[in-house]
N, C-alpha and C positions, 0 to 999 in steps of 0.2 A: 484569385485569393479566396480561400474558403472563409465562411462566416464562423466565428467562434462565439460561444455563449458561456457566460460565467455565472456561477452561483456559489453561495456560501452557506454553511450550516454550523450551528453551535455544537460543540462537543464538550465533555467533561474536562478535556485537556487542551482546549483552545479552539479558535475558529478554523474551520476546514474549508479550503478553497477547491472548487471543481471547475474544470474547463472542458467543454465538449464542442465537437462540430455537430452537424445535423444527425450523424449516425452513431458516434462513439465518444467515450471519455478519452481525452488526450492528456490531461494533467489533473492531478489531485494531490494536495499536500496541506500541511498546517500553515496557516498564514499568520506569522507573528506580527506583521505590520500590514495594514490594509490601506488600499488606495482610498483617499477621501471620497472619491466618486463611486466607490464600490456599491453595487446594487444590493440592498438587503431585502428587497421584495423580488420574487421571481417574475421575470418578464413574461407576458402572455405569449409572446412569439418564441419563447425558448422551446427547443425540441423535447419530445418525450424522454429522451435518454438523460437529459439533465435533471428532469423531475424525478426519474427513477433513481439516478445516482444519489441525489440528495435524500430521497426516501430510504434507500438501502444503507447509506452511511448512518442515518439517524437510527435505523433499526439495529445496526451493528452496535452502536453505543448504548442502545437500550437493552442489549442482551437478547434481542429477538432474531438476529441473523448471524450465521457463522460462515456462510459462503455468499459470494456476490454473483449475480447473474446479469452482467452488463456487457455490452460490446465495448472493447477497448482498442485504442489505436496509439500505443506508445511509440515514440520515434527513437530509434537507436539502431546500432549495428546488428548484424545477424547474431553475433556472439551475445550482445546484450539481450536481444529478443529471446535467445535460448535460455539465458539465465532467468529472465523475467517469467518466461513460460514455466520453468521449473519451480520458481518461487510459488506460483499459484497452485502447485501440487502439494505444498506443505500444509498438512491439515491444521485447522483451527486448534489452538491450545498446545501445539507441539513446536519444537525448534529443531534446527539442524545447524551445523557449523559451516563456515566458508569452505573448509577443506573437504568436508563430506559432500557438499554441494558440487565442488569442482570435480571430485572423483565421480560423482553421479553423472556429470556432464561429459565424462571420458578423459579428463586430464587432471589427475590428483595434484599436479604442480601449479595449477592455475588459480589457487585460492586468492591471490592478490587481485587477479583480473576479475574474479567473481566478486570480490569486495568492491571493486570500482564500479562494476555493472550494478551491484546492489545499491551503491551510493547514488548512482545516476538514475535510479528508478523514478520516472516521472509521475507514477500513479500509486502513491503511498496508500497503505491500508488495503486497498482493493488488490493490488499486487503486493503481498505481505512481506516486504523486505525486513520488517521488524522481527520476523521469526528466525533470522539468521544470527547466530552468536559465535563467539570465539571458541576455538577447540577446547579450551580449558573451562568453558562455561561462562566466561566473562561477557558482559553486555558491551560489546565494542561497536563503534560506528553506527550512527543513525542520523540521517540528515536533519531530522526534527528534534534531535537531542536525546541523550541517554535517559533522562527522566521520563520522557514520553515513551520510549521503547520499554522501559521497566514497567510503566503503567499498563501499556498494551499487553505485554506478556502476562502480567499478573491478572489482568482482566480476562484474557482468554483462558488462562489456566483455571481460574475460578468458575468460568462458565462453560468449560468444555465437557463433553460427555465422557471423555477419558482423562485420567489424571497423569498420563505419561508426560514427561517433560522433554525428552530427546527423541527425535525421529530417526536419525542415522547414527 
């Protein structure tokens, strides 16, 4: 069994949880409830990737980072992996629809499957599932809540070098 290391960081929209193994980020999401034993100080034996992940999330929320440079190890099917890989190609400040993402992956009829993969994304923000919206522009589906999705999209739009709102 591999060792997992946990860290938290404060953001303007809630506490953010990060979980890493010795080499990569395996989970990242907003933690609405925290374990009472949750460490609020970084353990000295935590691997560098956890320190880097916390630093980069902090930079993102400070408006100092638009792309992440971290090794990732999300667990999921090959289809989920393909969706998550494609999500990482959506530029900061832009959005796309579930249908457009499905078409981009080679199956325009797979928008529901793309939505499910998006919902099961274990590494929020870093794999930017919040950048996927409904075909009509509605902010639909976000595991951390629509209000957070709305905040993130507005944050990125206001800090992006380009003011375009739709990628595909």
